[in-house]
N, C-alpha and C positions, 0 to 999 in steps of 0.2 A: 449398474445403471438401472434406475427404477422408473417406471412410467408414472407420470403425474399430470394432472390437468388443473387449470385455474388461472387466476390473475397473477402476473408477475410485475412488480413495480421496479423499474430500472431508470435511474437518473430522473425520477419524478414523473416518468411516463408509464402508464399501465399497458401491458401487453397481455392479450389472452393467449394462454399456453395450453395446448392439448398434446398429450402423449409425450411430454418432455422427459428426457432422461436427466434426473437431478441427483447429484451426489451429495454427500453429507455437508460439503462446504456451503451450499446455498442455504442451509439452515443453521448457520453459525457453527458448522462442523460439530454436530451433536451437542452443541451448547456447552461444552466443557464441563463435564461432571466433576464434582469436587475431588473425586478420587484420582482424576486425571487418566483413567483407564480408557484409552482409545485404541481400537484395533487398527493397525496399519501394516502394510506390506513390509517385509523385512529389509528390502533393498531400496536405497534412495535412487532418485533419478540420476542418470548419467549425463554429464554435461559434454557437449561435443568438444573434441580436442581442438586446440588453437595453436598456431605457430607461436613460439616463445617470444617473437619480436612484436606480435600484434597486441596492443593494449586491450584489456578486458573492458568491454562496455558495461557500465554499472558495476564496477569492482566493489563498490560499497553501495548500500541502499540509496536510491535517488532521493534528493531533497529538493523541494521547490514549493510551488503554489499552483492551485488549480482553480479555475473560474467558477465551477458549478455550484459549490456550496453557498456562495454569496450571491453571485450574479445570475446563476441558472441560465435561462435562455435569453436574457437581456444583455449579455456581454457584448462589448463593442471594442473596436480598435483603440479608442481613447482609454477605455478601462484597462486594457492590457498595457498601454504605455504608462498610464498612471501607476499601475501596479509595479511595473519595472522600476519606476522612479522611487516608489515607496520601499521596495525591497532593498534598494541601495541606501536610502536615507535612514531607514529604521535600523540598519545593521544586519538585516536578515541575510542579505547576499553574502556578507563576510562571514556569517555564521554557518554558511553552507547551502542555503536555499537558493539554488541557481536556476532551476527550471521554472519557466512561466508557461503554464499549460492552458491552452484554450480548449475548453470542453465543447460539447455539442452546440449547434446553431450558428456556426460560422459559414456553413456550406451554402454555395449558390448552385446554379445550374451548370451543365456542361456545354462547352462550345461545340461547334460543328465537327471538330476532330475528337470529341469525347473528353477533352481536358477539363478537369474540375475547376470551377471558378469560385472565389469567395463572394459572399453576398454584399449588399450595400453597407452592412455594419463594419465590414473589413475591406475597404476599397483597394488596398495594395498590400498583400500579405508579405511580399518580398521586402518592401520598405519597413513594414512592422518588424520583421525578423532582423533586419539591419539595425533598427533602433534598439531592440532588445539586446542584440549582440554588443552594441556599442556601450552598453551598461555593464558588460562583463557577465551577462546572463545568457540563458539558452531558451529557445522557444519550442513548446510542445503543441501538438495538434491532436485531433480526435476524428475517428471514422469508424465504420462498421464493415464487416465482410458481407453484410446483406445489402439489398437494394436501397434500404433506408436506414438512417440512424434511429436511435431511440426516440428522438424528437421529430422524426419523420422528415429529416433533411436527406440530401443525396448521400447514399452509401457507396462503397467501393466495388460491389459485385460486378465482375466482368471488366473492371478497369484497374485492377491491382497494380500492374506495372506502370500504367499512366499516372496513377495517383502517387505512388512511391516516388517516381521521378519528379513529379510536380513538387512534392514536399521537399525533395533534395534541392531542386532549383530555387525554391523559396528560402532555403536555409533552415529547414526544420530539424530539430535535434531529438525529438521524442514523439512517439506515436502511441496513443491509447486506442486500442482496437476492440470495440464493444459489440458483442454478438447480436443483440437486438433483433432486427427483422430477419436475420439469417435463420432464426428458429422456425417461424411459420412459413417463410417463403422458400426455404431450401430444405432444411432438415425434415420438416414434417411432410412437405410435398414429395420429395424424392425418396424418403424412407419412412413412409407411414407405418406406425405400429412396429417399428424396427429400431429399438434403442441402440443396438450395436452399429447399425448402418448410420444412424444420426450422429453418433460419436465420430465415426470415420469421416463423415462429411465435415464436421466441425474442425477436427484436427487438420484435415487437408486445406481448409480455408485459411487457418492460421499459418500453416506452412507456406501457402502460396504467397501471402503478404511478406513473410520472412524472406523468401527468395527474391521477391521484388525489391525489398529494401537492400538486400545484399547487392543486387545488380546495379543499384545506383552508385555504389562505392562510397556513400556518405554514412558514417556511423550514426545510428539513431537508437535510442533506448526503445525497446519494443515491449509494450505493456498490454497483456491480455486481460480483457474484462469479460469473463464468461461465468462469473458468480460461483466459482469453485466446483462446477459440475464435473463429474467423471474423474475425480481425483486428479485435477489438473496439475498438482504439485509433482505427480509421478512422471508426466510426459511434457510439461511445459518447456523444459530446456531442449527437448528434441525437435521442437518447432521454432526454436530461436528466441524464445521468450526470455527477457531479462527480469520480468516480474509478472505475476499472475494473481488476480483476485482469488481469494480463498473463500469468499462469502458474498452474500447479498449486500445491499447498500447499507452504509452506516447512517445513523441519525444523531442529531446533537442532543442526546440525552444519555444519562448514565447507564440505564438498563441495556440499551442497544449496544452502546460502546463496550461495556464490560462483557456482555454476552459474546460479542465478536472476539474480543481480546482473549478471554479465557478459553474460547473454543479453538484457539491455535495450538493448544497443548498437543504434543505428539508430532508436530510438523517440522521440528527443528532440523531433522536430518535431510530435508529436501532443500534447504536454503544454503547459499554460499555465494562467494564472489561471482557476479555476473548473472545470478539467478535467485530471485528472492520471493518469498511468500508475501502477498500484499493483502492485509486485512482492511483495506480501503483508506480513504483520505483522513487526515486529522480533522477533528471537529473542535480542537482547542480554540477557545475564544468565541465559540458559537452557542446559540441556544441559551439555556439557563444553567449550564454547567457551573458548579461552584469552583472556588479556587482549588480545594482539595481534589475535586473530580477532574479538573483540568490537569493537575499534577499526576494523578493516577493514569489518565489517558496518555500523556506524554511518556511516562515511565513505562507503561505496558508496551507501547509501540517501540520504544528504545530497546527494551528487553527482547522483543521479538525480531530485532534487526529488520524492522519494517521500513518501507519507504516512508519518508517524512514529507508528505505533500500537504501543506497547510491550505486552508480555504476560508480563512476569516476575513473580516472587513479591515483591511490595513489602514484605511483612513481614520478609523476610530479605535485602533488597538490600544488597550489600556496597558500601562507600564507593567502590571503584574502578569498579563498575558504575554507580553514581549519577553519578560524574564523567564517564563516557562519555555516558550518556543526557542529562545536563544541561550538556554542554560548550556554552557560549554561542556560540562561533564556529562550531562544526559545525552547530548548529541554525540560526544565521544564514545559513549557506550553503544549507541546505535551504529556508529560509523567505524567501530573498532576493526582494525586491519585483519584480525583473525577470521572475521566473516562468519562467526557462529551465532545462530539464533538461540535464544534462551528457552527454558522449558520449566514446567512446574516441578518442584522438588517435594513439596508437602502441602497438604490441604486439611484443614480442620474446620468444617462449616464455612463461614464467610472469610476465614483467615487463610491466605495462600502465600507460600514462599516460592519464589522463582529465582533461578540462577542462570547467568549467562557467562560463558567462558570469554575471557579477554586475553589479549596478547601478554606475554611475559608472565603467564601463570596466574594473573589476577582474575577475580570474578566479580561481576555485578550481582548484587543480591537485593531483590525487591520483596518487601513484606507488605502485601496488599490486605486491606480490610474492606471487603465488599458488603459488609453488614451495615445495619442501621444504627449502631451505637459504637462508641469508641472501644478499641481493644487494647488491653494492657499485656497481652501475651502471657497471661498468668500460668497457663499450663503448657505453653509451647516454647520450644527452643528454636535455634536457627537452622539446625540440621546441617551443620558444617561438615560432618563426616560424609554425608551423602554427596557433598560438593567436592570431596577430595582433600579436605583439610583434616589433619590428624589432631591438631590442638588449637591453641589460641591464634588469632589472626590480628593483623593491623587493619584498622577500618577507617573509612571516611564516610560521613553522611553528606550525600550530594545535595539534597534540597536545603539542608541546614547550612551547607557550605563550611563544615568544620571537621577537623580530624578528631577521631575518637580514641586514638591510641590502640592499645591491645584490648581485645574483647574475646570472650569465650562463647561457647555454644549456648550458655545460659543468658546471654545478653537480652535485655528487655527494652522495649520502646513502646510508648503509647501511640497507637495508630488511629487517627480520627475516622469517623464514619465516612465511608467512600474514599478513604485516604490511603497513603502509601508512605513507607520509609524506604529510601533507596541508598544502599551502601555499596562501596567498592572495598573489597577485602583481598588481602594477599598474605 
């Protein structure tokens, strides 16, 4: 844990941070050097044991849509209802995008008993949850362990059990819990100049809400948002997290997206059913990402077994964006029942080859070109041996939607600038 000071921008809100303990994840996890050499502890985090009869929450990476990337602080009840309708009519729900997550700015004040109220933008949260559920979808919500959220609305500090029970009463299925004001108001005040003490306070706060959720008896996906500090992937499962952010905020541009994605190299051993690394929400369809860049984004997140939480404008979703978000084979790679995250196998400058184990012995193989001109792989092979294949394999090109038959390690494909070729081999 290292001491750092300065401005931190979280969810579009700037926080002044002094004496923060920041791990590699907040900086894109050492930005993913081309060699892929990242020093990690040898042992993966242990997942708490479960009774065999209890279903695993988030057995596969959660899929859904979050309000922040498009609506930010302007989101309303109507926006969420309209989104639910569009998830159904567009086919996204049937493709697996089932969580409709309200991010920050829904919160109102507390009543005389301390019970959190939704604000005027959300007049009846229970009725909203009922509507979302009636569409075959699930509703997510947002809070902070601090006194205020990142947008300075009411946080959960001192009201964890009350808030968890309120969420359960409303019918909430997913909680994103964002560190925000807990940093200056608790960590820095109670443990000034004490990084180890600050980390202890942070872990305790996340465990407190975990226990509060358990007490309600309602299953909820528990999503930690603390920007990857203090190697959260090592201890996230121990505080009940189903997913944890490994990085700072994503942006709808290729440089930031690829920096985050490439920086996940070395984290595969910490992910699995019920506990996933989260490189932040999808920006597919946002900003000025090209078609190739959107495919690269979707491919990289699928290879990472990352949560697929879209955040685009569903009212104006272009057919080519819908085709990327709902590509059945790309989604199947992400959601594969084996529950293994992919990792980098080879890198040569801007060309990187990643592999992800799939059930029945197959592997997804992604050939990324992060460079500024097309790559013909003239000097590079697939490195099938490093993936566990002794000879030729049967391959399918996912984005081209065609079978390639038998291919060898010498297989070549032209990968466009900022583009990707995605294969399934067996």
